[in-house]
N, CA, C and O atoms as CSV, one atom per row, in Angstrom:
chain,resi,resn,atom,element,x,y,z
A,1,MET,N,N,77.378,41.638,-56.236
A,1,MET,CA,C,77.265,40.845,-57.436
A,1,MET,C,C,78.048,39.550,-57.380
A,1,MET,O,O,79.067,39.500,-56.690
A,2,THR,N,N,77.670,38.605,-57.999
A,2,THR,CA,C,78.413,37.261,-57.941
A,2,THR,C,C,79.521,37.295,-58.949
A,2,THR,O,O,79.496,38.099,-59.880
A,3,PRO,N,N,80.460,36.463,-58.783
A,3,PRO,CA,C,81.458,36.213,-59.883
A,3,PRO,C,C,80.856,35.845,-61.193
A,3,PRO,O,O,81.361,36.294,-62.222
A,4,GLU,N,N,79.852,35.089,-61.237
A,4,GLU,CA,C,79.321,34.619,-62.443
A,4,GLU,C,C,78.698,35.925,-63.209
A,4,GLU,O,O,78.860,36.092,-64.418
A,5,LEU,N,N,78.049,36.731,-62.469
A,5,LEU,CA,C,77.453,37.938,-63.086
A,5,LEU,C,C,78.457,38.822,-63.588
A,5,LEU,O,O,78.312,39.407,-64.661
A,6,ALA,N,N,79.549,38.958,-62.809
A,6,ALA,CA,C,80.663,39.750,-63.260
A,6,ALA,C,C,81.283,39.237,-64.612
A,6,ALA,O,O,81.659,40.011,-65.493
A,7,ALA,N,N,81.353,37.962,-64.695
A,7,ALA,CA,C,81.902,37.312,-65.855
A,7,ALA,C,C,80.894,37.547,-67.072
A,7,ALA,O,O,81.356,37.763,-68.193
A,8,ARG,N,N,79.624,37.509,-66.867
A,8,ARG,CA,C,78.722,37.797,-67.906
A,8,ARG,C,C,78.741,39.198,-68.392
A,8,ARG,O,O,78.585,39.487,-69.578
A,9,VAL,N,N,78.949,40.117,-67.382
A,9,VAL,CA,C,79.112,41.541,-67.785
A,9,VAL,C,C,80.349,41.733,-68.597
A,9,VAL,O,O,80.283,42.433,-69.607
A,10,LEU,N,N,81.494,41.158,-68.236
A,10,LEU,CA,C,82.690,41.244,-69.011
A,10,LEU,C,C,82.613,40.523,-70.412
A,10,LEU,O,O,83.231,40.977,-71.376
A,11,GLU,N,N,81.968,39.577,-70.484
A,11,GLU,CA,C,81.709,38.880,-71.819
A,11,GLU,C,C,80.790,39.818,-72.650
A,11,GLU,O,O,80.980,39.924,-73.862
A,12,ALA,N,N,79.760,40.525,-71.999
A,12,ALA,CA,C,78.903,41.259,-72.797
A,12,ALA,C,C,79.752,42.511,-73.284
A,12,ALA,O,O,79.652,42.894,-74.450
A,13,LEU,N,N,80.587,43.141,-72.374
A,13,LEU,CA,C,81.370,44.180,-72.827
A,13,LEU,C,C,82.366,43.867,-73.872
A,13,LEU,O,O,82.642,44.774,-74.657
A,14,LEU,N,N,82.941,42.733,-74.001
A,14,LEU,CA,C,83.742,42.340,-75.076
A,14,LEU,C,C,82.989,42.130,-76.306
A,14,LEU,O,O,83.446,42.529,-77.378
A,15,GLN,N,N,81.819,41.505,-76.224
A,15,GLN,CA,C,80.976,41.301,-77.381
A,15,GLN,C,C,80.502,42.753,-77.987
A,15,GLN,O,O,80.517,42.997,-79.193
A,16,LEU,N,N,80.102,43.629,-77.033
A,16,LEU,CA,C,79.697,44.917,-77.560
A,16,LEU,C,C,80.879,45.682,-78.156
A,16,LEU,O,O,80.701,46.344,-79.179
A,17,HIS,N,N,82.042,45.626,-77.585
A,17,HIS,CA,C,83.233,46.243,-78.114
A,17,HIS,C,C,83.485,45.788,-79.566
A,17,HIS,O,O,83.703,46.572,-80.490
A,18,GLU,N,N,83.431,44.398,-79.683
A,18,GLU,CA,C,83.733,43.835,-80.979
A,18,GLU,C,C,82.708,44.381,-82.030
A,18,GLU,O,O,83.083,44.876,-83.093
A,19,GLU,N,N,81.434,44.266,-81.684
A,19,GLU,CA,C,80.421,44.737,-82.578
A,19,GLU,C,C,80.466,46.286,-82.996
A,19,GLU,O,O,80.357,46.669,-84.161
A,20,LEU,N,N,80.627,47.055,-81.975
A,20,LEU,CA,C,80.853,48.484,-82.185
A,20,LEU,C,C,82.145,48.790,-83.081
A,20,LEU,O,O,82.164,49.722,-83.884
A,21,SER,N,N,83.144,47.987,-82.887
A,21,SER,CA,C,84.460,48.281,-83.571
A,21,SER,C,C,84.314,47.965,-85.145
A,21,SER,O,O,84.999,48.568,-85.971
A,22,VAL,N,N,83.449,47.056,-85.476
A,22,VAL,CA,C,83.304,46.736,-86.892
A,22,VAL,C,C,82.157,47.303,-87.501
A,22,VAL,O,O,81.973,47.124,-88.705
A,23,ASP,N,N,81.264,48.047,-86.733
A,23,ASP,CA,C,80.137,48.611,-87.223
A,23,ASP,C,C,80.300,49.884,-87.961
A,23,ASP,O,O,80.573,50.932,-87.375
A,24,ALA,N,N,80.117,49.795,-89.382
A,24,ALA,CA,C,80.419,50.953,-90.206
A,24,ALA,C,C,79.601,52.168,-89.839
A,24,ALA,O,O,80.008,53.284,-90.161
A,25,GLU,N,N,78.458,52.005,-89.173
A,25,GLU,CA,C,77.656,52.998,-88.792
A,25,GLU,C,C,78.082,53.667,-87.385
A,25,GLU,O,O,77.456,54.628,-86.937
A,26,ALA,N,N,79.099,53.144,-86.773
A,26,ALA,CA,C,79.607,53.479,-85.498
A,26,ALA,C,C,81.019,54.175,-85.566
A,26,ALA,O,O,81.817,53.879,-84.676
A,27,PRO,N,N,81.372,55.003,-86.461
A,27,PRO,CA,C,82.755,55.494,-86.585
A,27,PRO,C,C,83.165,56.261,-85.394
A,27,PRO,O,O,84.359,56.519,-85.239
A,28,TRP,N,N,82.280,56.650,-84.539
A,28,TRP,CA,C,82.647,57.428,-83.317
A,28,TRP,C,C,83.180,56.525,-82.213
A,28,TRP,O,O,83.759,56.999,-81.236
A,29,TYR,N,N,82.982,55.238,-82.375
A,29,TYR,CA,C,83.517,54.229,-81.381
A,29,TYR,C,C,84.925,53.876,-81.658
A,29,TYR,O,O,85.171,53.285,-82.710
A,30,VAL,N,N,85.824,54.154,-80.882
A,30,VAL,CA,C,87.189,53.758,-81.168
A,30,VAL,C,C,87.880,52.915,-79.934
A,30,VAL,O,O,89.076,52.622,-79.942
A,31,GLY,N,N,87.073,52.599,-78.987
A,31,GLY,CA,C,87.448,51.778,-77.899
A,31,GLY,C,C,88.255,52.506,-76.942
A,31,GLY,O,O,89.033,51.814,-76.287
A,32,MET,N,N,88.240,53.747,-76.718
A,32,MET,CA,C,89.108,54.531,-75.778
A,32,MET,C,C,88.741,54.100,-74.383
A,32,MET,O,O,87.593,53.710,-74.163
A,33,PRO,N,N,89.613,54.143,-73.459
A,33,PRO,CA,C,89.280,53.855,-72.044
A,33,PRO,C,C,88.073,54.419,-71.471
A,33,PRO,O,O,87.350,53.775,-70.710
A,34,ASP,N,N,87.828,55.720,-71.858
A,34,ASP,CA,C,86.565,56.245,-71.260
A,34,ASP,C,C,85.264,55.732,-71.878
A,34,ASP,O,O,84.190,55.619,-71.288
A,35,GLN,N,N,85.534,55.426,-73.201
A,35,GLN,CA,C,84.325,54.777,-73.875
A,35,GLN,C,C,84.002,53.389,-73.264
A,35,GLN,O,O,82.847,53.047,-73.011
A,36,THR,N,N,85.050,52.637,-73.049
A,36,THR,CA,C,84.966,51.341,-72.362
A,36,THR,C,C,84.365,51.315,-71.040
A,36,THR,O,O,83.622,50.406,-70.670
A,37,GLN,N,N,84.718,52.410,-70.263
A,37,GLN,CA,C,84.249,52.586,-68.903
A,37,GLN,C,C,82.668,52.842,-68.941
A,37,GLN,O,O,81.900,52.311,-68.139
A,38,VAL,N,N,82.281,53.679,-69.921
A,38,VAL,CA,C,80.854,53.930,-70.028
A,38,VAL,C,C,80.066,52.796,-70.287
A,38,VAL,O,O,79.019,52.563,-69.682
A,39,LEU,N,N,80.591,52.005,-71.267
A,39,LEU,CA,C,79.830,50.709,-71.588
A,39,LEU,C,C,79.770,49.677,-70.422
A,39,LEU,O,O,78.777,48.995,-70.167
A,40,HIS,N,N,80.871,49.645,-69.790
A,40,HIS,CA,C,81.030,48.696,-68.582
A,40,HIS,C,C,79.985,49.136,-67.561
A,40,HIS,O,O,79.185,48.327,-67.090
A,41,ASP,N,N,79.999,50.437,-67.220
A,41,ASP,CA,C,79.098,50.922,-66.155
A,41,ASP,C,C,77.549,50.707,-66.586
A,41,ASP,O,O,76.672,50.383,-65.786
A,42,GLU,N,N,77.373,50.906,-67.779
A,42,GLU,CA,C,75.860,50.733,-68.392
A,42,GLU,C,C,75.508,49.253,-68.336
A,42,GLU,O,O,74.378,48.900,-67.995
A,43,LEU,N,N,76.407,48.431,-68.647
A,43,LEU,CA,C,76.213,46.998,-68.615
A,43,LEU,C,C,75.924,46.519,-67.204
A,43,LEU,O,O,75.001,45.740,-66.968
A,44,TRP,N,N,76.728,46.999,-66.277
A,44,TRP,CA,C,76.633,46.710,-64.840
A,44,TRP,C,C,75.145,47.072,-64.420
A,44,TRP,O,O,74.460,46.260,-63.798
A,45,LEU,N,N,74.721,48.201,-64.749
A,45,LEU,CA,C,73.412,48.620,-64.337
A,45,LEU,C,C,72.366,47.699,-64.942
A,45,LEU,O,O,71.458,47.272,-64.229
A,46,LEU,N,N,72.451,47.391,-66.159
A,46,LEU,CA,C,71.609,46.421,-66.802
A,46,LEU,C,C,71.551,45.018,-66.190
A,46,LEU,O,O,70.535,44.333,-66.069
A,47,ALA,N,N,72.809,44.696,-65.819
A,47,ALA,CA,C,72.997,43.288,-65.178
A,47,ALA,C,C,72.327,43.307,-63.799
A,47,ALA,O,O,71.817,42.278,-63.355
A,48,GLY,N,N,72.318,44.462,-63.111
A,48,GLY,CA,C,71.634,44.490,-61.850
A,48,GLY,C,C,70.186,44.479,-62.043
A,48,GLY,O,O,69.470,44.046,-61.140
A,49,SER,N,N,69.692,44.911,-63.123
A,49,SER,CA,C,68.167,44.969,-63.323
A,49,SER,C,C,67.683,43.653,-63.945
A,49,SER,O,O,66.505,43.302,-63.888
A,50,HIS,N,N,68.692,42.914,-64.568
A,50,HIS,CA,C,68.355,41.596,-65.252
A,50,HIS,C,C,69.486,40.587,-64.814
A,50,HIS,O,O,70.319,40.163,-65.616
A,51,PRO,N,N,69.455,40.245,-63.522
A,51,PRO,CA,C,70.547,39.388,-63.030
A,51,PRO,C,C,70.712,38.032,-63.675
A,51,PRO,O,O,71.822,37.500,-63.698
A,52,ASN,N,N,69.674,37.470,-64.184
A,52,ASN,CA,C,69.685,36.209,-64.715
A,52,ASN,C,C,69.935,36.117,-66.317
A,52,ASN,O,O,69.902,35.046,-66.924
A,53,SER,N,N,70.157,37.220,-66.850
A,53,SER,CA,C,70.419,37.376,-68.227
A,53,SER,C,C,71.864,36.957,-68.644
A,53,SER,O,O,72.841,37.182,-67.930
A,54,SER,N,N,71.920,36.386,-69.750
A,54,SER,CA,C,73.190,35.859,-70.509
A,54,SER,C,C,73.907,37.097,-70.901
A,54,SER,O,O,73.353,38.196,-70.892
A,55,SER,N,N,75.236,36.896,-71.271
A,55,SER,CA,C,75.942,38.109,-71.876
A,55,SER,C,C,75.359,38.588,-73.157
A,55,SER,O,O,75.301,39.790,-73.417
A,56,SER,N,N,74.911,37.633,-73.986
A,56,SER,CA,C,74.326,38.099,-75.186
A,56,SER,C,C,73.000,38.812,-74.991
A,56,SER,O,O,72.648,39.706,-75.760
A,57,ALA,N,N,72.244,38.401,-73.929
A,57,ALA,CA,C,70.959,39.018,-73.645
A,57,ALA,C,C,71.279,40.502,-73.040
A,57,ALA,O,O,70.492,41.421,-73.269
A,58,LEU,N,N,72.353,40.689,-72.330
A,58,LEU,CA,C,72.645,42.018,-71.843
A,58,LEU,C,C,72.998,42.964,-72.968
A,58,LEU,O,O,72.682,44.152,-72.910
A,59,VAL,N,N,73.709,42.398,-74.078
A,59,VAL,CA,C,73.954,43.218,-75.177
A,59,VAL,C,C,72.650,43.613,-75.889
A,59,VAL,O,O,72.418,44.769,-76.241
A,60,GLU,N,N,71.852,42.626,-76.070
A,60,GLU,CA,C,70.517,42.869,-76.721
A,60,GLU,C,C,69.660,44.023,-75.966
A,60,GLU,O,O,69.013,44.910,-76.523
A,61,ILE,N,N,69.797,43.820,-74.653
A,61,ILE,CA,C,69.029,44.784,-73.847
A,61,ILE,C,C,69.670,46.149,-74.050
A,61,ILE,O,O,68.981,47.142,-74.284
A,62,TRP,N,N,71.012,46.190,-73.955
A,62,TRP,CA,C,71.622,47.500,-74.267
A,62,TRP,C,C,71.258,48.177,-75.435
A,62,TRP,O,O,71.010,49.382,-75.437
A,63,TYR,N,N,71.207,47.370,-76.565
A,63,TYR,CA,C,70.766,47.945,-77.849
A,63,TYR,C,C,69.289,48.373,-77.708
A,63,TYR,O,O,68.911,49.476,-78.102
A,64,ARG,N,N,68.451,47.457,-77.126
A,64,ARG,CA,C,67.004,47.836,-77.165
A,64,ARG,C,C,66.683,49.131,-76.343
A,64,ARG,O,O,65.783,49.894,-76.694
A,65,THR,N,N,67.428,49.338,-75.275
A,65,THR,CA,C,67.223,50.569,-74.444
A,65,THR,C,C,67.457,51.742,-75.148
A,65,THR,O,O,66.717,52.720,-75.047
A,66,GLY,N,N,68.619,51.697,-75.980
A,66,GLY,CA,C,68.943,52.766,-76.839
A,66,GLY,C,C,69.213,54.131,-76.144
A,66,GLY,O,O,68.971,55.194,-76.717
A,67,ARG,N,N,69.698,54.064,-74.953
A,67,ARG,CA,C,69.790,55.332,-74.182
A,67,ARG,C,C,71.282,55.514,-73.526
A,67,ARG,O,O,71.486,56.087,-72.456
A,68,SER,N,N,72.165,54.994,-74.259
A,68,SER,CA,C,73.588,55.085,-73.799
A,68,SER,C,C,74.044,56.561,-73.787
A,68,SER,O,O,73.770,57.277,-74.750
A,69,SER,N,N,74.702,57.018,-72.774
A,69,SER,CA,C,75.272,58.384,-72.727
A,69,SER,C,C,76.404,58.506,-73.658
A,69,SER,O,O,76.886,59.605,-73.930
A,70,LEU,N,N,76.832,57.419,-74.143
A,70,LEU,CA,C,77.965,57.433,-75.139
A,70,LEU,C,C,77.533,57.721,-76.558
A,70,LEU,O,O,78.168,58.503,-77.265
A,71,LEU,N,N,76.402,57.059,-76.993
A,71,LEU,CA,C,75.978,56.973,-78.344
A,71,LEU,C,C,75.272,58.219,-78.930
A,71,LEU,O,O,74.459,58.869,-78.273
A,72,PRO,N,N,75.623,58.516,-80.192
A,72,PRO,CA,C,74.728,59.550,-80.884
A,72,PRO,C,C,73.372,58.951,-81.045
A,72,PRO,O,O,73.207,57.756,-81.292
A,73,VAL,N,N,72.415,59.804,-80.899
A,73,VAL,CA,C,70.946,59.257,-81.154
A,73,VAL,C,C,70.229,60.038,-82.175
A,73,VAL,O,O,70.491,61.219,-82.402
A,74,GLN,N,N,69.329,59.372,-82.783
A,74,GLN,CA,C,68.531,60.196,-83.720
A,74,GLN,C,C,67.464,60.941,-82.925
A,74,GLN,O,O,67.337,60.757,-81.714
A,75,CYS,N,N,66.707,61.773,-83.606
A,75,CYS,CA,C,65.749,62.622,-82.927
A,75,CYS,C,C,64.683,61.759,-82.263
A,75,CYS,O,O,63.978,62.220,-81.365
A,76,THR,N,N,64.561,60.468,-82.716
A,76,THR,CA,C,63.646,59.539,-82.183
A,76,THR,C,C,64.088,59.097,-80.746
A,76,THR,O,O,63.245,58.623,-79.985
A,77,GLY,N,N,65.376,59.243,-80.366
A,77,GLY,CA,C,65.885,58.693,-79.215
A,77,GLY,C,C,66.462,57.328,-79.476
A,77,GLY,O,O,66.948,56.709,-78.529
A,78,GLU,N,N,66.446,56.784,-80.744
A,78,GLU,CA,C,66.999,55.503,-80.934
A,78,GLU,C,C,68.444,55.508,-81.352
A,78,GLU,O,O,68.889,56.470,-81.978
A,79,LEU,N,N,69.150,54.541,-81.054
A,79,LEU,CA,C,70.582,54.422,-81.438
A,79,LEU,C,C,70.721,54.609,-82.949
A,79,LEU,O,O,69.817,54.256,-83.707
A,80,VAL,N,N,71.815,55.146,-83.370
A,80,VAL,CA,C,72.132,55.291,-84.879
A,80,VAL,C,C,72.800,54.051,-85.242
A,80,VAL,O,O,74.028,53.999,-85.312
A,81,SER,N,N,72.045,53.044,-85.478
A,81,SER,CA,C,72.619,51.692,-85.959
A,81,SER,C,C,71.519,50.817,-86.547
A,81,SER,O,O,70.344,50.901,-86.188
A,82,SER,N,N,71.976,49.962,-87.484
A,82,SER,CA,C,70.909,49.117,-88.072
A,82,SER,C,C,70.887,47.733,-87.266
A,82,SER,O,O,70.188,46.782,-87.615
A,83,ARG,N,N,71.649,47.726,-86.257
A,83,ARG,CA,C,71.846,46.459,-85.478
A,83,ARG,C,C,70.529,45.977,-84.859
A,83,ARG,O,O,70.307,44.770,-84.764
A,84,HIS,N,N,69.661,46.888,-84.441
A,84,HIS,CA,C,68.428,46.538,-83.760
A,84,HIS,C,C,67.229,46.813,-84.699
A,84,HIS,O,O,66.081,46.584,-84.318
């Protein structure tokens, strides 16, 4: 992966961390190191699949996929958040 892609993943991680930290529907997210690592790993996988995506686009894709191993899901399999 290129340094530019790594920078986009880091920007996406920071954006996602900020959004989840203030989301009243995400009280389970407290930014612990293990949670951060999960988000980072998932964003890297998405970046590998979408190498030309901006950091904001990676966050959008992350929400759209709705299959984070970290997040509680509804019975529909969608993330529990009004974000998407």
